[in-house]
N, C-alpha and C positions, 0 to 999 in steps of 0.2 A: 648666188642671189641672182634672180632673173632680170633681164632687161627691161625697161620699162618703155613701151611703144612710144615713138616720137609723137603720135597724135595726144596721148594723154599729158605728156610733158607742154606740149604748145597749147593745150585747153587749160591747164593749169596758170602757165605764163599770162594766157588772155584773162583768167579770173583774178589772179593776183594784181595785175594791171587795173583793171575795170575796177577793184577795189580801191586801189590807190587813187584812181581818177574820183570815183565817188566820195572819197573823203576829202580831197582836195577841192573839187569843183562843187558838190553837192549832184542830188538827183536831177536837177533840172539842167545843170552846166555840163553834165556828163555827156559827151558825144560819141558815137563810134569810131570816127577819125581820131579825136582824143585817146582813146583807149588803144586803138592800134598805136598810135605813136608812141604812147606810154611803154605797150608791150614791144615795140621794135619790130613791127608787123603791119603789114598791109590790110586796109579796109576790107578788101577781099577774101583775106584768111579769116577775119574775124567772122563775115558771114559764112564761111565754109564749115565753120565750128558752132555757129550758134544761128539760129533762123531769123533771129529779128534783136534789135536793141534791148528791148523789153526782156527777151530770153536770157541775154547775157546779164543785163542788170539784176534779175531774179536770181540767177546763178550766183553771182556775186556777191548777193546780200547773204544768201544761204550759206557759203561757204564761209563768210564774215562771221556768222552765227556759229557754224561748226568750230571755228578755230576758239571760239569764247567757250562753248561746251567743252571742246576738248581738253583744255586748260583747267576749268572748273573741276572735270572729271578726275583728271590727275590730282589736283590739289586735295578734293575730298577723299581720293582712296588714300593718300598720304596722312590724313587727319586721323587721330586716335581718340579724340574726344569731341563731345557736343560742342564744345567752345572753340576748338580748331576746325571742326567742320564749320560754323558760324563764320569764323574769321576768314577761311577759304573763300567761303561763297562772296562775302563782303570785299573782300580784296580783289577776287578777279572782276565781281562787277561794277565796284565803285573805286577799284585801283587806278595809277596813273596811266596804265597803259591802255584802258578802256572809256576812262572819264575825261574823254579831251573835248576840247570844242569840236573838233571835227567828226569826232565819233557822235557826240552828242547830237549834233546838228542833222547828222543824216539818218540816225534813228528817229529822229522826230519828222524828218521829210517824208 
């Protein structure tokens, strides 16, 4: 198995931290400094991977959507009937993992 470049690891850490900050503080409350602190990184490191706060937030939101899409795809592939596919969709979209106050508030913002 090939090694993952450190830049890929750091970028993923920043995306994960940004998504956590967005869930916790909302779109208007998220700051580059807060995201850097959540990731255990410096504000300069954030700016070396993302050209702006906007690009970081958009990337974090896309990443969050991709996680949900991956889960839905996995569940749909495992389903063997139309009813199971419908339940997979409902469970992922309306399940307890994604139907939280934080997730809903973030997507509405």
